C-alpha positions as a Python dict, from the first residue, in 0.01 Angstrom:
ca = {
    (1, 'M'): (0, 0, 0),
    (2, 'T'): (-211, -47, 300),
    (3, 'I'): (-271, -396, 230),
    (4, 'F'): (90, -478, 200),
    (5, 'I'): (160, -297, 559),
    (6, 'L'): (-116, -481, 705),
    (7, 'T'): (1, -827, 577),
    (8, 'F'): (365, -772, 664),
    (9, 'I'): (255, -689, 1021),
    (10, 'I'): (42, -1016, 1032),
    (11, 'V'): (307, -1229, 912),
    (12, 'A'): (567, -1066, 1146),
    (13, 'I'): (321, -1135, 1435),
    (14, 'L'): (295, -1486, 1340),
    (15, 'V'): (688, -1543, 1322),
    (16, 'A'): (719, -1373, 1658),
    (17, 'G'): (466, -1621, 1798),
    (18, 'M'): (659, -1908, 1636),
    (19, 'A'): (988, -1808, 1779),
    (20, 'I'): (805, -1779, 2133),
    (21, 'G'): (706, -2120, 2117),
    (22, 'V'): (1045, -2216, 2020),
    (23, 'I'): (1200, -2015, 2292),
    (24, 'A'): (936, -2189, 2557),
    (25, 'G'): (1061, -2527, 2452),
    (26, 'R'): (782, -2664, 2264),
    (27, 'N'): (830, -2925, 2011),
    (28, 'P'): (833, -2827, 1641),
    (29, 'I'): (562, -2905, 1409),
    (30, 'G'): (562, -3256, 1295),
    (31, 'G'): (392, -3471, 1038),
    (32, 'S'): (118, -3717, 1124),
    (33, 'C'): (146, -3950, 820),
    (34, 'G'): (499, -4135, 844),
    (35, 'G'): (698, -3904, 649),
    (36, 'L'): (998, -4068, 429),
    (37, 'G'): (932, -4429, 615),
    (38, 'R'): (600, -4415, 493),
    (39, 'V'): (702, -4439, 122),
    (40, 'G'): (977, -4698, 202),
    (41, 'L'): (1288, -4456, 230),
    (42, 'E'): (1459, -4431, 555),
    (43, 'C'): (1616, -4120, 570),
    (44, 'E'): (1662, -3864, 282),
    (45, 'A'): (2007, -3775, 389),
    (46, 'G'): (2135, -4118, 425),
    (47, 'C'): (2152, -4088, 809),
    (48, 'E'): (2511, -4188, 839),
    (49, 'K'): (2487, -4065, 1240),
    (50, 'P'): (2137, -4122, 1347),
    (51, 'C'): (1983, -3912, 1643),
    (52, 'P'): (1981, -4105, 1993),
    (53, 'K'): (1592, -4175, 1959),
    (54, 'R'): (1667, -4348, 1616),
    (55, 'L'): (1977, -4509, 1733),
    (56, 'A'): (1795, -4665, 2024),
    (57, 'R'): (1502, -4801, 1803),
    (58, 'M'): (1755, -4929, 1542),
    (59, 'Q'): (1918, -5141, 1819),
    (60, 'A'): (1580, -5261, 1963),
    (61, 'Q'): (1493, -5378, 1625),
    (62, 'E'): (1835, -5567, 1559),
    (63, 'E'): (1785, -5720, 1894),
    (64, 'A'): (1437, -5798, 1842),
    (65, 'E'): (1520, -5989, 1515),
    (66, 'A'): (1818, -6163, 1700),
    (67, 'N'): (1598, -6303, 1935),
    (68, 'N'): (1354, -6426, 1664),
    (69, 'N'): (1615, -6627, 1493),
}
């Protein structure tokens, strides 16, 4: 029972630390391997409404393709 309580306390401290990081405005943990784009998929959910960063990137790519043609 002691091991369970000790493990629970350690996990609770870790979760509280992550919550404080989110409250402080730090960036969430992100992958470094390219995610779904690396395997050829654009978005798992279909991205009917992309985020502003992605929308800007898509528009820039379309403009670059238009300028190349």
